[in-house]
C-alpha positions as MATLAB code, in Angstrom:
seq = 'MNKDELKAMLEEIRKEEVAEEAKVVEGGFDISELADALGDKIVKAIVEAKGGGTDSEKEALKGKMFKGKSALDAIEFPSNLSNLTADEKTATFFKALASERTNPRAAEVLRALVEGTDAQGGYLVPEEFRAEVFRLLPDYSVMRKLARVIPMTRDTMNLNYLASKPEAYWTSEYAEKTTSSASIGRETLTPHKLVCLLPVSEELLMDANISVVSFIAELFAERIGEIEDKAYFIGSGTGQPTGLMTTMSTNNVGGNDFDAIIDLIYFRSQAVRKSKRTAFVGHKNVIKAFRKVKDDDGRYIWSAGNPENGEPDRLYGYPIHEMNWMNQKKMVFGDFSYYVIGDRQQLTVRTTMEGGDAWRRDSMEIKAKIRVDGVTVLENAFAVLGVS';
ca = [
     129.906  -50.021  102.122;
     130.447  -46.254  102.575;
     128.375  -43.423  101.195;
     130.531  -42.858   98.102;
     130.540  -46.563   97.172;
     126.763  -46.748   97.496;
     126.388  -43.621   95.351;
     128.618  -45.101   92.651;
     126.709  -48.376   92.680;
     123.367  -46.604   92.239;
     124.772  -44.535   89.383;
     125.901  -47.722   87.646;
     122.444  -49.236   88.077;
     120.913  -46.054   86.591;
     123.103  -46.334   83.500;
     122.201  -49.983   83.021;
     118.531  -49.095   83.469;
     118.727  -46.551   80.629;
     120.443  -49.126   78.418;
     117.802  -51.739   79.200;
     115.027  -49.245   78.428;
     116.601  -48.602   75.007;
     116.582  -52.342   74.310;
     112.915  -52.472   75.194;
     112.114  -49.695   72.746;
     114.254  -51.149   69.940;
     113.565  -54.856   70.391;
     110.052  -54.863   71.779;
     111.004  -56.802   74.946;
     108.451  -57.466   77.674;
     108.625  -54.658   80.234;
     108.471  -57.282   83.001;
     111.924  -58.540   81.912;
     113.357  -55.112   82.608;
     111.574  -54.971   85.938;
     113.018  -58.321   86.978;
     116.521  -57.382   85.829;
     116.506  -54.176   87.849;
     115.054  -55.993   90.818;
     117.865  -58.575   90.700;
     120.558  -55.881   90.638;
     119.093  -53.932   93.560;
     118.647  -57.046   95.665;
     122.171  -58.256   94.827;
     123.668  -54.917   95.890;
     121.771  -54.891   99.196;
     122.590  -58.525  100.016;
     126.292  -58.052   99.208;
     126.391  -54.966  101.391;
     125.054  -57.120  104.240;
     127.661  -59.806  103.687;
     125.903  -62.381  101.490;
     122.636  -64.342  101.527;
     120.918  -67.448  100.204;
     118.889  -67.555   96.992;
     115.634  -67.899   98.956;
     116.525  -64.830  101.036;
     117.215  -62.873   97.858;
     113.845  -63.858   96.382;
     112.040  -62.890   99.580;
     113.821  -59.542   99.665;
     113.030  -58.968   96.004;
     109.365  -59.568   96.661;
     109.371  -57.010   99.472;
     111.614  -54.386   97.844;
     110.566  -54.489   94.214;
     107.060  -55.177   92.997;
     107.606  -56.080   89.354;
     104.772  -57.891   87.589;
     106.257  -61.379   87.731;
     107.502  -60.811   91.274;
     103.991  -59.831   92.364;
     102.527  -62.954   90.760;
     105.109  -65.184   92.395;
     104.845  -63.651   95.843;
     101.125  -62.952   96.227;
      99.329  -65.109   93.683;
     101.195  -68.308   92.711;
     100.915  -69.182   89.037;
     100.130  -72.831   89.820;
      97.140  -72.744   92.136;
      96.644  -76.499   91.983;
      99.744  -77.098   94.123;
      98.557  -74.967   97.039;
      97.795  -76.588  100.352;
      94.296  -76.175  101.803;
      95.442  -73.334  104.093;
      97.422  -71.613  101.321;
      94.431  -71.828   98.980;
      92.151  -70.207  101.553;
      94.699  -67.493  102.376;
      95.099  -66.732   98.670;
      91.313  -66.541   98.320;
      91.011  -63.865  101.019;
      93.977  -61.900   99.666;
      92.364  -61.921   96.232;
      89.111  -60.635   97.719;
      90.989  -57.715   99.270;
      92.691  -56.656   96.010;
      90.096  -57.672   93.416;
      89.309  -54.118   92.347;
      92.911  -52.955   92.080;
      94.680  -56.018   90.728;
      93.469  -57.821   87.583;
      95.340  -60.944   88.683;
      93.154  -61.112   91.803;
      90.015  -61.601   89.709;
      91.718  -64.389   87.771;
      92.688  -66.102   91.012;
      89.134  -65.914   92.338;
      87.737  -67.484   89.178;
      90.335  -70.235   89.364;
      89.739  -71.012   93.036;
      85.956  -70.876   93.278;
      82.717  -71.480   91.416;
      80.241  -68.722   90.699;
      80.832  -65.001   90.279;
      80.285  -62.016   92.504;
      77.670  -60.652   90.118;
      75.610  -63.782   90.723;
      75.375  -63.163   94.431;
      78.762  -63.869   95.935;
      81.717  -66.176   95.728;
      81.489  -69.750   96.932;
      84.498  -70.114   99.184;
      87.082  -72.824   98.459;
      85.796  -76.226   99.541;
      88.687  -76.540  102.001;
      87.548  -73.421  103.859;
      83.885  -74.443  103.803;
      84.863  -77.856  105.170;
      86.885  -76.185  107.916;
      83.962  -73.960  108.947;
      81.494  -76.851  109.005;
      84.014  -79.002  110.867;
      84.124  -76.333  113.567;
      80.355  -75.740  113.668;
      79.588  -78.704  115.954;
      82.056  -77.230  118.457;
      79.770  -74.208  118.732;
      76.423  -75.881  118.067;
      74.605  -78.436  120.200;
      72.007  -79.394  117.601;
      74.508  -80.126  114.813;
      76.206  -82.621  117.151;
      72.967  -84.515  117.661;
      70.527  -83.953  114.806;
      70.311  -85.612  111.420;
      71.831  -83.281  108.797;
      70.641  -83.744  105.210;
      72.043  -81.906  102.152;
      69.175  -80.346  100.169;
      69.307  -80.373   96.378;
      66.155  -78.298   95.850;
      64.403  -75.348   97.496;
      62.069  -77.651   99.431;
      62.324  -81.130  100.875;
      59.384  -83.195  102.123;
      60.008  -85.499  105.065;
      57.417  -88.230  105.421;
      57.026  -90.144  108.662;
      54.741  -92.754  110.162;
      52.279  -90.850  112.336;
      50.302  -93.918  113.390;
      50.928  -97.633  112.920;
      48.502 -100.157  111.392;
      46.669 -102.361  113.868;
      47.109 -106.147  114.120;
      44.567 -108.344  115.906;
      43.637 -111.942  116.572;
      40.641 -113.403  114.836;
      38.823 -116.710  114.612;
      38.481 -118.961  111.612;
      36.057 -117.689  108.928;
      35.427 -114.483  110.923;
      34.951 -111.242  109.014;
      38.155 -109.194  108.917;
      38.284 -105.478  109.551;
      40.657 -103.241  107.675;
      43.502 -101.319  109.217;
      45.460  -98.347  107.947;
      48.573  -96.362  108.777;
      48.709  -92.594  108.925;
      51.553  -90.823  107.134;
      52.630  -87.365  108.294;
      54.746  -84.845  106.433;
      57.085  -82.033  107.386;
      58.626  -79.714  104.800;
      62.065  -78.141  104.910;
      62.260  -74.705  103.287;
      65.713  -73.098  103.564;
      66.165  -69.759  105.312;
      69.054  -67.375  104.808;
      71.537  -66.915  107.667;
      74.045  -64.065  107.320;
      77.209  -63.347  109.305;
      78.928  -59.961  108.810;
      82.615  -59.816  109.677;
      84.757  -56.637  109.346;
      88.454  -57.365  108.700;
      91.243  -54.837  108.165;
      92.855  -54.663  104.722;
      96.251  -55.232  106.336;
      95.075  -58.425  107.987;
      93.699  -59.807  104.738;
      96.698  -58.865  102.599;
      99.091  -60.400  105.138;
      96.878  -63.445  105.661;
      98.696  -66.588  106.715;
      97.588  -69.924  108.125;
      96.819  -68.595  111.608;
      94.728  -65.721  110.242;
      92.716  -68.076  108.036;
      92.019  -70.368  110.988;
      91.021  -67.340  113.034;
      88.520  -66.190  110.387;
      87.132  -69.723  110.056;
      86.589  -69.884  113.813;
      84.848  -66.504  113.834;
      82.444  -67.594  111.095;
      81.793  -70.955  112.726;
      81.314  -69.484  116.183;
      78.766  -66.890  115.130;
      76.899  -69.048  112.611;
      76.847  -71.912  115.112;
      75.442  -69.721  117.857;
      72.693  -68.107  115.790;
      71.520  -71.237  113.978;
      71.594  -73.256  117.206;
      69.310  -70.725  118.820;
      66.833  -71.180  115.964;
      67.036  -74.980  116.084;
      65.852  -74.866  119.707;
      63.562  -71.819  119.968;
      63.122  -70.577  116.372;
      59.677  -69.305  115.400;
      59.586  -70.987  111.983;
      58.989  -67.599  110.308;
      62.084  -66.613  108.352;
      64.080  -69.124  110.387;
      63.960  -72.817  111.360;
      61.233  -74.092  113.674;
      62.783  -74.804  117.048;
      62.432  -78.090  118.884;
      61.196  -76.341  122.038;
      58.749  -74.292  119.977;
      57.165  -77.568  118.887;
      57.335  -79.048  122.406;
      55.329  -76.265  124.026;
      54.179  -78.196  127.107;
      55.917  -80.152  129.855;
      55.521  -83.903  129.907;
      57.061  -84.346  133.346;
      57.561  -82.013  136.308;
      59.850  -82.237  139.322;
      63.151  -81.267  140.919;
      64.650  -84.638  141.832;
      66.100  -87.657  140.070;
      62.790  -89.480  140.244;
      61.561  -86.877  137.756;
      64.542  -87.664  135.493;
      63.664  -91.364  135.575;
      60.040  -90.516  134.766;
      61.260  -88.404  131.856;
      63.362  -91.251  130.440;
      60.555  -93.770  130.649;
      57.963  -91.354  129.329;
      59.205  -92.320  125.867;
      59.375  -95.665  124.096;
      62.105  -98.251  124.287;
      63.167  -97.369  120.731;
      63.896  -93.805  121.866;
      65.696  -94.955  125.013;
      67.986  -97.276  123.030;
      68.857  -94.927  120.168;
      72.498  -93.874  119.809;
      71.373  -90.269  119.289;
      69.298  -90.022  122.437;
      70.482  -87.337  124.850;
      69.477  -84.726  127.406;
      69.711  -81.008  126.604;
      68.972  -78.370  129.214;
      69.608  -74.864  130.453;
      72.627  -74.429  132.709;
      70.417  -73.627  135.698;
      68.622  -76.967  135.384;
      71.922  -78.797  134.972;
      73.429  -76.979  137.949;
      70.490  -77.919  140.172;
      70.737  -81.625  139.338;
      74.521  -81.687  139.660;
      74.102  -80.746  143.316;
      71.858  -83.711  144.127;
      73.539  -86.389  146.309;
      72.649  -89.933  147.313;
      72.095  -91.076  150.913;
      75.868  -91.423  151.396;
      76.524  -87.844  150.344;
      77.943  -88.740  146.923;
      76.996  -86.812  143.812;
      74.811  -88.847  141.466;
      75.894  -86.890  138.418;
      78.531  -88.560  136.203;
      81.008  -85.958  134.974;
      82.577  -86.323  131.527;
      86.085  -85.455  130.369;
      86.130  -81.963  128.788;
      89.684  -82.398  127.491;
      88.579  -85.316  125.311;
      85.316  -83.651  124.320;
      83.366  -86.189  126.372;
      80.052  -84.783  127.654;
      78.646  -85.319  131.140;
      76.246  -88.236  131.467;
      72.972  -88.737  133.271;
      71.858  -92.348  133.703;
      74.190  -93.232  130.853;
      72.876  -90.606  128.417;
      75.003  -87.605  127.326;
      73.773  -84.232  128.495;
      74.464  -80.934  126.742;
      74.062  -77.340  127.862;
      71.847  -75.052  125.772;
      71.235  -71.663  127.327;
      68.822  -70.320  124.716;
      66.263  -72.708  126.205;
      63.927  -71.776  129.021;
      66.047  -71.807  132.185;
      63.621  -74.187  133.875;
      63.438  -76.838  131.161;
      65.270  -79.928  130.017;
      64.479  -82.057  126.966;
      65.168  -85.771  126.526;
      64.845  -87.625  123.256;
      66.166  -89.151  120.063;
      67.660  -86.220  118.169;
      67.755  -88.075  114.867;
      64.110  -86.966  114.672;
      65.164  -83.346  114.450;
      66.361  -82.787  110.876;
      68.601  -79.992  109.611;
      68.522  -79.282  105.878;
      71.667  -77.742  104.359;
      70.577  -76.068  101.110;
      73.323  -73.637  100.121;
      77.055  -73.727  100.625;
      78.878  -71.023  102.495;
      78.961  -67.990  100.181;
      80.741  -64.675  100.729;
      80.328  -61.152   99.446;
      82.574  -58.236  100.290;
      82.580  -54.460  100.323;
      85.209  -51.841  101.054;
      82.769  -48.944  100.781;
      79.641  -49.884  102.734;
      79.134  -49.515  106.475;
      82.301  -48.455  108.294;
      84.624  -50.144  105.804;
      85.699  -46.942  104.041;
      86.440  -45.035  107.234;
      88.315  -47.891  108.880;
      90.339  -49.163  105.894;
      88.700  -52.524  106.223;
      86.698  -55.020  104.247;
      83.322  -56.222  105.401;
      82.901  -59.906  104.633;
      79.340  -61.156  104.551;
      79.009  -64.926  104.843;
      75.708  -66.557  103.950;
      74.273  -70.043  104.271;
      70.717  -71.326  103.697;
      69.375  -73.893  106.127;
      66.199  -75.125  107.768;
      65.370  -77.325  110.709;
      62.238  -79.093  111.888;
      61.054  -81.669  114.418;
      59.889  -84.659  112.385;
      58.396  -86.707  115.233;
      57.348  -84.996  118.472;
      56.846  -88.343  120.224;
      60.597  -88.903  120.067;
      61.057  -86.175  122.730;
      59.853  -85.385  126.241;
      60.238  -82.203  128.284;
      60.977  -81.806  131.986;
      59.847  -78.627  133.727;
      61.369  -77.763  137.113;
      59.919  -75.331  139.593;
];
């Protein structure tokens, strides 16, 4: 198509546009009908100039070239949100966050996809995205792999446990019996707020696709997993969970050889040794030292796992995990079902395009929040090795 032909085509479109505008004024037609009609003509002219095109290609081009109301709804925010896949639903959620203040449709989409409102403290993310984040968390968190995780329905949860068992004894016939009692202990879970702040460019959010959503989910999971895991092992209990190693302040066993490991295992009861959740957790320096130990024939005693299959290394049959927030000279052994994590609040997000560096960098700051707590229910389920 030469310059004169293109000029003539545009002039014809202009005349039809004026005619369509007159119909709108006289008949009270929806302005979006005019927008779609003009969009169809422009797309048709461009596609024909290029030598043809499929209907799907025309629709895609229309969405890029002409942002009429219905085209915008169809391209960015599908009218039927129930048919979206999990990844599409999450992508749509983040796009709506980015354009909430400038596009009324974005607010409608957010209300349709999530529970709660921003005025009440943030949007609860679509369940699919929350599930994806919490599915990834164990990849970045040692304690969530091992501990008992309990959903909390209230602001506090009391965990009762048997601190001491009742006594049983032999007695003779007609002898006076003495009473026996059991002692019940209690630990209380009180959720603490954990916040992760993530700056994301407006362009990235508006162009969000499946890979971007997965990327954001991994970023949330990685950071939340790292920070909460630190608290589950060394947290002070003030404004954060009480760490396992904070509770286990003293060493039960000391030594630098595998005899010390055997002593550590047998320092605890048979019930602990046979539990499916019993494991070793130690600092990398402790693990490195024991990996170098060899038997009399020069063979390494350590049993290496298979990282490709997610299989951990094993020590005397028990899995061993690396946790570098711990003291670099300590290793803990025990039944991790006796460390309890309480999940109180779902993953919630709030956003700003004005606070922090968001305004200067054309970005959105996404603040993710969860409320959790963690506590050691039974100290006697664990033992600590200290190496010199």
